[in-house]
C-alpha positions as CSV (number, residue, x, y, z in Angstrom):
1,M,-72.9,-26.2,58.5
2,K,-71.3,-29.3,60.2
3,K,-70.0,-31.8,57.7
4,T,-70.7,-35.6,57.9
5,F,-68.2,-38.6,57.4
6,E,-69.8,-39.0,53.9
7,D,-69.1,-35.3,53.2
8,L,-65.4,-36.0,54.1
9,K,-65.3,-38.8,51.5
10,V,-64.5,-41.6,53.9
11,A,-64.7,-45.0,52.2
12,K,-68.1,-46.9,52.2
13,S,-66.8,-50.0,54.1
14,I,-65.3,-47.7,56.9
15,L,-68.6,-45.8,57.2
16,K,-70.3,-49.0,58.0
17,S,-67.6,-49.6,60.6
18,L,-68.1,-46.1,62.1
19,D,-71.8,-46.7,62.2
20,D,-71.2,-50.1,64.2
21,I,-68.8,-48.1,66.7
22,G,-71.4,-45.4,67.1
23,F,-69.4,-42.6,65.7
24,K,-72.1,-40.2,64.1
25,K,-70.3,-36.8,63.6
26,P,-66.7,-35.9,63.0
27,T,-64.9,-34.1,65.7
28,P,-63.4,-30.7,64.9
29,V,-59.9,-32.2,64.3
30,Q,-61.4,-34.7,62.0
31,E,-63.3,-32.2,60.2
32,R,-60.5,-30.1,59.5
33,A,-57.7,-32.6,59.1
34,I,-59.3,-35.1,56.8
35,P,-59.8,-32.8,53.8
36,K,-56.1,-31.7,54.1
37,I,-54.7,-35.3,54.4
38,N,-56.9,-36.2,51.3
39,S,-55.2,-33.4,49.3
40,G,-51.8,-35.0,49.9
41,I,-50.0,-32.3,51.9
42,N,-47.5,-32.7,54.8
43,L,-49.5,-31.9,58.0
44,V,-48.6,-31.0,61.5
45,G,-51.6,-31.4,63.7
46,V,-51.7,-29.8,67.2
47,A,-54.5,-31.3,69.1
48,Q,-55.1,-32.4,72.7
49,T,-55.6,-36.2,73.6
50,G,-59.2,-37.0,73.6
51,T,-60.3,-34.9,70.5
52,G,-60.2,-37.7,68.0
53,K,-56.8,-37.3,66.3
54,T,-56.2,-41.0,65.8
55,A,-59.3,-41.2,63.6
56,A,-58.4,-38.0,62.0
57,Y,-55.4,-39.6,60.3
58,L,-56.7,-43.2,60.2
59,L,-59.9,-42.5,58.2
60,P,-58.4,-40.7,55.2
61,L,-55.3,-43.1,55.1
62,L,-57.6,-46.2,55.2
63,T,-59.7,-44.7,52.5
64,K,-56.6,-44.0,50.4
65,L,-55.3,-47.6,50.6
66,Q,-58.7,-49.0,49.4
67,K,-57.5,-52.7,49.2
68,P,-54.6,-55.0,50.0
69,E,-51.7,-54.7,47.8
70,G,-48.3,-56.5,47.9
71,N,-46.5,-57.7,51.0
72,D,-44.7,-54.5,52.2
73,P,-46.5,-51.9,54.4
74,R,-47.6,-48.6,52.7
75,V,-48.5,-46.7,55.8
76,V,-46.0,-46.7,58.9
77,I,-47.5,-45.2,62.1
78,L,-44.9,-44.4,64.8
79,V,-46.0,-44.3,68.3
80,P,-43.8,-43.8,71.6
81,T,-45.2,-46.7,73.7
82,R,-46.4,-50.3,73.4
83,E,-49.6,-49.4,75.0
84,L,-50.3,-46.7,72.4
85,S,-49.3,-49.2,69.5
86,I,-51.8,-51.8,70.9
87,Q,-54.5,-49.0,71.1
88,V,-54.1,-47.8,67.5
89,G,-53.9,-51.3,66.3
90,E,-57.3,-52.1,67.9
91,D,-58.7,-48.8,66.4
92,I,-57.5,-50.0,62.9
93,A,-59.2,-53.5,63.5
94,E,-62.5,-51.7,64.4
95,L,-62.3,-49.4,61.4
96,T,-61.4,-52.2,58.9
97,A,-64.1,-54.7,60.1
98,Y,-65.6,-54.6,56.6
99,S,-62.4,-54.2,54.7
100,D,-59.7,-56.8,53.6
101,L,-56.7,-54.3,54.6
102,R,-54.0,-56.0,56.7
103,H,-52.4,-54.5,59.7
104,A,-50.0,-55.3,62.6
105,A,-49.1,-53.6,65.8
106,I,-45.4,-54.1,67.0
107,F,-43.6,-53.0,70.0
108,G,-40.7,-53.7,72.4
109,G,-40.7,-55.9,75.5
110,I,-41.3,-59.2,73.9
111,G,-39.3,-61.4,71.5
112,W,-39.1,-59.9,68.1
113,T,-39.7,-63.2,66.3
114,K,-43.4,-63.1,67.4
115,H,-43.7,-59.8,65.6
116,A,-41.7,-61.2,62.5
117,D,-44.5,-63.8,62.1
118,L,-47.2,-60.9,62.0
119,V,-45.5,-59.0,59.4
120,E,-44.1,-61.8,57.2
121,P,-47.4,-62.8,55.4
122,G,-47.8,-59.2,54.1
123,I,-49.4,-56.1,55.7
124,D,-50.7,-52.7,54.4
125,I,-50.5,-50.7,57.6
126,L,-47.8,-51.1,60.4
127,V,-48.1,-49.6,63.7
128,A,-44.8,-49.6,65.6
129,T,-42.5,-48.2,68.2
130,P,-39.4,-46.9,66.8
131,G,-37.0,-49.4,68.5
132,R,-39.0,-52.5,67.4
133,L,-39.4,-51.2,63.9
134,M,-35.7,-50.9,63.6
135,D,-35.3,-54.5,65.0
136,L,-37.3,-56.1,62.4
137,Y,-35.8,-54.0,59.6
138,K,-32.2,-54.9,60.6
139,A,-33.3,-58.5,61.0
140,G,-34.3,-58.4,57.2
141,V,-37.9,-59.2,58.1
142,L,-39.3,-55.8,57.3
143,R,-39.0,-54.1,53.9
144,L,-40.0,-50.4,53.8
145,K,-39.5,-49.5,50.2
146,K,-43.2,-49.2,49.5
147,V,-44.0,-46.8,52.3
148,K,-46.2,-43.8,51.0
149,Y,-47.4,-42.4,54.2
150,L,-45.6,-41.9,57.5
151,V,-47.4,-40.8,60.7
152,I,-45.5,-39.7,63.8
153,D,-48.1,-39.8,66.5
154,E,-47.6,-38.1,69.9
155,A,-44.5,-36.6,68.6
156,D,-43.8,-34.5,71.8
157,R,-43.7,-37.8,73.9
158,M,-41.5,-39.3,71.2
159,L,-38.9,-36.6,71.8
160,D,-39.3,-36.8,75.6
161,M,-38.5,-40.6,75.4
162,G,-35.3,-40.0,73.3
163,F,-36.4,-41.6,70.1
164,M,-34.7,-38.9,67.9
165,P,-31.9,-41.2,66.7
166,Q,-34.3,-44.0,65.4
167,L,-36.4,-41.3,63.8
168,R,-33.3,-40.0,61.8
169,Q,-32.4,-43.7,61.0
170,L,-35.9,-44.2,59.6
171,Q,-35.6,-41.1,57.6
172,E,-32.7,-42.7,55.7
173,I,-34.4,-46.0,54.7
174,I,-37.9,-45.1,53.7
175,P,-38.9,-43.6,50.4
176,S,-38.3,-39.7,50.3
177,R,-41.5,-39.4,48.1
178,R,-44.2,-39.8,50.7
179,Q,-46.8,-37.9,52.7
180,N,-45.9,-37.1,56.2
181,L,-48.3,-36.5,59.0
182,L,-47.2,-35.4,62.5
183,F,-49.6,-35.1,65.6
184,S,-48.6,-33.6,68.9
185,A,-50.5,-32.1,71.9
186,T,-47.9,-29.3,72.0
187,F,-46.0,-27.2,69.5
188,S,-42.6,-26.6,71.3
189,P,-39.5,-25.4,69.5
190,A,-38.3,-29.1,69.6
191,I,-41.4,-30.2,67.7
192,E,-41.0,-27.4,65.2
193,K,-37.4,-28.5,64.6
194,L,-38.6,-32.1,64.1
195,A,-41.3,-31.0,61.7
196,E,-38.8,-29.1,59.6
197,E,-36.3,-32.0,59.6
198,F,-39.1,-34.6,58.5
199,L,-41.6,-32.7,56.6
200,D,-39.9,-30.1,54.4
201,F,-42.9,-28.1,53.3
202,Y,-45.9,-28.5,55.7
203,E,-49.1,-26.9,56.9
204,K,-49.8,-26.4,60.6
205,L,-53.3,-27.2,61.8
206,E,-54.0,-26.2,65.4
207,I,-57.2,-27.2,66.7
208,A,-56.6,-25.5,70.1
209,P,-53.7,-23.2,71.3
210,S,-50.7,-25.5,72.1
211,A,-50.9,-27.2,75.4
212,T,-54.5,-26.2,76.2
213,P,-56.7,-28.8,77.9
214,V,-59.9,-30.3,76.5
215,R,-62.8,-28.0,76.8
216,L,-65.2,-30.4,78.6
217,V,-62.8,-31.3,81.4
218,T,-63.7,-29.4,84.7
219,Q,-60.5,-28.6,86.6
220,K,-60.3,-28.4,90.4
221,A,-57.3,-28.2,92.9
222,Y,-56.8,-28.4,96.5
223,K,-53.9,-27.3,98.6
224,V,-52.9,-30.2,100.7
225,P,-50.0,-30.1,103.3
226,N,-48.6,-33.6,102.9
227,Y,-48.6,-37.2,101.6
228,R,-50.8,-38.7,104.3
229,T,-53.4,-36.0,104.2
230,K,-53.5,-36.4,100.4
231,L,-54.3,-40.0,101.1
232,N,-57.1,-39.0,103.6
233,L,-58.6,-36.7,100.8
234,I,-58.6,-39.5,98.1
235,K,-60.0,-42.1,100.5
236,Y,-62.8,-39.4,101.1
237,M,-63.5,-38.7,97.5
238,L,-63.5,-42.4,96.4
239,E,-66.3,-43.2,99.0
240,D,-68.7,-41.6,96.5
241,E,-69.1,-44.6,94.1
242,E,-71.9,-43.0,92.1
243,K,-69.8,-39.9,91.2
244,F,-66.4,-41.5,91.0
245,T,-67.3,-44.3,88.7
246,R,-64.0,-44.9,86.9
247,V,-60.9,-43.1,88.2
248,V,-57.2,-42.7,87.0
249,I,-54.9,-41.5,89.9
250,F,-51.6,-40.3,88.5
251,V,-48.5,-40.3,90.7
252,R,-44.9,-39.3,89.9
253,T,-43.0,-42.3,91.1
254,K,-43.5,-46.1,91.3
255,E,-43.0,-45.7,95.1
256,H,-45.9,-43.4,95.4
257,A,-47.9,-45.7,93.2
258,E,-47.3,-48.6,95.4
259,G,-48.1,-46.5,98.6
260,V,-51.4,-45.1,97.1
261,F,-52.4,-48.7,96.0
262,K,-51.8,-50.1,99.4
263,V,-54.1,-47.7,101.1
264,I,-56.7,-47.6,98.3
265,K,-56.8,-51.3,98.0
266,R,-58.1,-51.5,101.7
267,K,-60.3,-48.4,101.9
268,A,-62.0,-48.0,98.5
269,E,-64.8,-50.2,96.9
270,G,-64.5,-51.7,93.5
271,E,-61.5,-53.3,91.7
272,K,-58.1,-51.6,91.6
273,R,-55.2,-52.0,89.5
274,I,-51.6,-50.4,89.4
275,L,-49.4,-49.6,86.6
276,H,-45.6,-48.5,86.7
277,S,-42.4,-49.5,85.0
278,N,-41.6,-52.3,87.3
279,K,-44.7,-54.3,86.3
280,A,-44.5,-57.0,83.6
281,Q,-45.7,-55.9,80.2
282,N,-48.6,-58.4,80.1
283,S,-49.8,-57.1,83.5
284,R,-49.8,-53.5,82.4
285,I,-51.7,-54.4,79.2
286,N,-54.2,-56.5,81.0
287,S,-54.8,-53.9,83.6
288,I,-55.5,-51.4,80.8
289,Q,-57.8,-53.7,78.9
290,A,-59.7,-54.5,82.2
291,F,-60.0,-50.9,83.0
292,K,-61.2,-50.1,79.4
293,N,-63.9,-52.9,79.7
294,G,-65.3,-51.5,83.0
295,E,-64.0,-54.3,85.2
296,V,-61.6,-52.0,87.1
297,R,-62.8,-48.9,88.9
298,I,-59.5,-47.3,90.0
299,L,-56.3,-47.3,88.1
300,I,-53.1,-45.9,89.7
301,T,-50.4,-45.2,87.3
302,T,-47.3,-43.3,86.4
303,D,-47.2,-41.0,83.2
304,V,-45.2,-43.3,81.1
305,S,-47.3,-46.4,81.8
306,A,-50.6,-44.6,81.1
307,R,-49.5,-43.5,77.5
308,G,-51.9,-44.9,74.9
309,M,-54.8,-45.4,77.2
310,D,-57.9,-44.6,75.4
311,V,-60.9,-45.1,77.5
312,S,-64.0,-43.0,76.8
313,Q,-65.9,-43.3,80.2
314,I,-63.2,-42.1,82.7
315,S,-65.2,-39.8,85.1
316,H,-62.1,-38.5,87.0
317,V,-58.4,-38.0,86.8
318,I,-56.8,-37.2,90.1
319,N,-53.2,-35.8,90.1
320,F,-51.9,-37.1,93.4
321,D,-48.5,-35.6,92.4
322,L,-47.9,-32.8,90.0
323,P,-45.8,-33.8,86.9
324,R,-42.4,-32.1,86.5
325,D,-42.9,-32.1,82.8
326,Y,-45.7,-29.7,82.6
327,D,-47.1,-30.9,79.2
328,D,-47.7,-34.2,81.0
329,Y,-50.6,-32.2,82.8
330,V,-52.3,-31.8,79.5
331,H,-51.8,-35.3,78.7
332,R,-53.1,-36.6,82.0
333,I,-56.3,-34.6,82.2
334,G,-57.1,-35.4,78.5
335,R,-57.7,-39.0,79.6
336,T,-61.1,-37.8,80.9
337,A,-63.8,-35.9,78.9
338,R,-63.0,-38.1,75.8
339,A,-65.3,-38.7,72.7
340,G,-67.7,-35.8,73.8
341,N,-68.0,-36.9,77.4
342,K,-67.6,-34.6,80.4
343,G,-65.0,-35.3,83.0
344,D,-63.3,-33.9,86.1
345,A,-59.6,-33.5,86.8
346,I,-58.6,-32.9,90.4
347,T,-55.2,-31.8,91.5
348,L,-53.6,-32.1,94.9
349,I,-50.9,-29.4,95.7
350,D,-48.5,-29.6,98.5
351,P,-46.1,-26.7,99.5
352,S,-43.4,-27.8,97.3
353,D,-45.7,-28.0,94.2
354,E,-47.1,-24.5,94.4
355,W,-44.4,-23.0,92.2
356,H,-44.9,-25.8,89.6
357,W,-48.6,-25.3,89.8
358,Q,-48.3,-21.6,88.8
359,K,-46.2,-22.5,85.8
360,I,-48.8,-25.2,84.7
361,Q,-51.6,-22.6,85.0
362,K,-49.5,-20.2,82.8
363,L,-48.9,-23.0,80.3
364,I,-52.6,-23.8,80.0
365,R,-53.5,-20.1,80.0
366,K,-56.1,-20.7,82.9
367,N,-56.3,-19.9,86.5
368,I,-57.8,-23.0,88.5
369,K,-60.0,-22.1,91.5
370,L,-58.7,-23.6,94.8
371,Q,-61.2,-25.7,96.7
372,T,-61.7,-25.9,100.4
373,L,-60.8,-29.1,102.0
374,P,-63.9,-30.9,103.2
375,K,-64.3,-30.5,107.0
376,E,-64.3,-34.3,107.3
377,I,-60.7,-34.6,106.2
378,E,-58.1,-35.2,108.8
379,V,-55.1,-32.9,108.3
380,V,-52.1,-34.7,109.5
381,E,-49.0,-33.0,110.8
382,T,-46.2,-33.3,108.1
383,E,-43.4,-35.6,109.2
384,F,-39.8,-34.3,109.7
385,A,-38.5,-36.1,106.5
386,E,-41.2,-35.1,104.3
387,N,-41.0,-31.5,105.4
388,Q,-37.2,-31.3,104.9
389,E,-37.8,-32.7,101.3
390,Q,-40.4,-30.0,100.6
391,L,-38.1,-27.3,102.0
392,R,-35.2,-28.4,99.7
393,E,-37.5,-28.4,96.6
394,I,-38.7,-24.8,97.6
395,D,-35.0,-23.8,98.0
396,R,-34.2,-25.2,94.6
397,Q,-37.2,-23.3,93.1
398,R,-36.0,-20.0,94.6
399,K,-32.5,-20.4,93.3
400,I,-33.9,-20.9,89.8
401,D,-35.9,-17.7,90.2
402,D,-33.0,-15.9,91.8
403,P,-29.5,-17.3,91.0
404,S,-28.0,-15.0,93.8
405,Y,-30.2,-16.8,96.5
406,Q,-28.0,-19.0,98.6
407,G,-30.5,-21.2,100.0
408,A,-31.6,-21.8,103.6
409,F,-30.1,-25.2,103.7
410,H,-26.6,-23.9,102.3
411,Q,-26.6,-21.0,104.9
412,K,-27.2,-23.3,107.8
413,K,-24.5,-25.6,106.7
414,R,-22.1,-22.6,106.4
415,K,-23.2,-21.3,109.8
416,S,-22.7,-24.8,111.3
417,A,-19.3,-24.9,109.7
418,N,-18.2,-21.6,111.0
419,K,-19.5,-22.5,114.4
420,R,-17.4,-25.7,114.5
421,S,-14.4,-23.8,113.3
422,F,-14.8,-21.2,116.1
423,D,-15.4,-24.0,118.7
424,D,-12.3,-25.8,117.6
425,K,-10.3,-22.7,117.8
426,F,-11.5,-21.8,121.2
427,S,-10.9,-25.3,122.5
428,R,-7.3,-25.3,121.1
429,T,-6.6,-22.0,122.8
430,K,-8.0,-23.2,126.1
431,E,-5.8,-26.2,125.8
432,R,-2.6,-24.1,125.3
433,Q,-3.4,-22.0,128.3
434,K,-3.8,-25.1,130.3
435,R,-0.4,-26.5,129.1
436,K,1.3,-23.2,129.9
437,K,-0.2,-23.2,133.5
438,R,1.0,-26.7,134.1
439,R,4.6,-25.8,133.0
440,K,4.8,-22.9,135.3
441,L,3.7,-25.1,138.2
């Protein structure tokens, strides 16, 4: 029999907030994680994005805190990005609407004194990126002697972004007697090592096999020869405003983000925004908020910029480019089909992506059926520079699979060099023969 939030012993004030938000039943990760967190054990939760893992750790921790106490934080929640810090902070604000518990969300990119003003009056829960946490600690503004609960959220992304030194620093300054919770979409050897270093004895809770996508996502893929044909396909799909109501388009680089935005801005209906690392922080935060509020129909973004985007009504995720970190594919498509909703993930695969696509399908343990390009799509001839770039990437892939493979480009260069050497030698010989002839005359 499925449990209720009351069965899971969630505090009454939080139950009231859950009712206001419209959360009626626990998700599988919440149903299984909350009793374990209540028991006080160290926990590693492996769960995809969109499964309700944030509430899975917030609900029991907010229940444990009960009421405000002292000035120093008792819960520290570490997250990899400013966007996720803001998102988790908003989740806490919603859940504590009928509680006096105090919280703050801090992150890099703005002056640390603004965040110092947030924590100085006293807080119970602190959400932070590792760098900003250490900024405030070193400035003497933040004291961490009262920490009883440490959460490391999106631990796989934390490691990808190089935060291990800050995590080790933190390990040395917070009390050793505490409950540790680590959540990740994958359980790689690196995550296992992190868990052993931080958690001593722990229990692993795997809601789905590591790196498997959310069940309610329908995945589709198209083989598309080049960049311009990809643009034509996206323009065609976005014409269906009733179906493609709220769309995230993932690209690999900020250059591609700008290029896609330029075309979509002119050709597709509805408000569009773009996110990448060159955009100012306030612009990125405002764009995500507008998208969340339904004011923006299409959001074009790189992987890093989209971290922490928690929007429940995304109809489609489109992978314009495949990620080179295959776990990012799981994170991307987990942006749709959130909170029990259905969603579609569409991936565009050019010739240099086919090798990566095979590895992604192996990671997610699923073969995705290839769709036929609609007959309305104009298939453009691949430009020379893009074709050369694709061939070089295919060459690189073949060398990885077969280290003895010399590579088409390498061979051409070598043949070209040999030919030049032969031509030079032939020319020198002819010149010597001419000089001899002249001397005889």
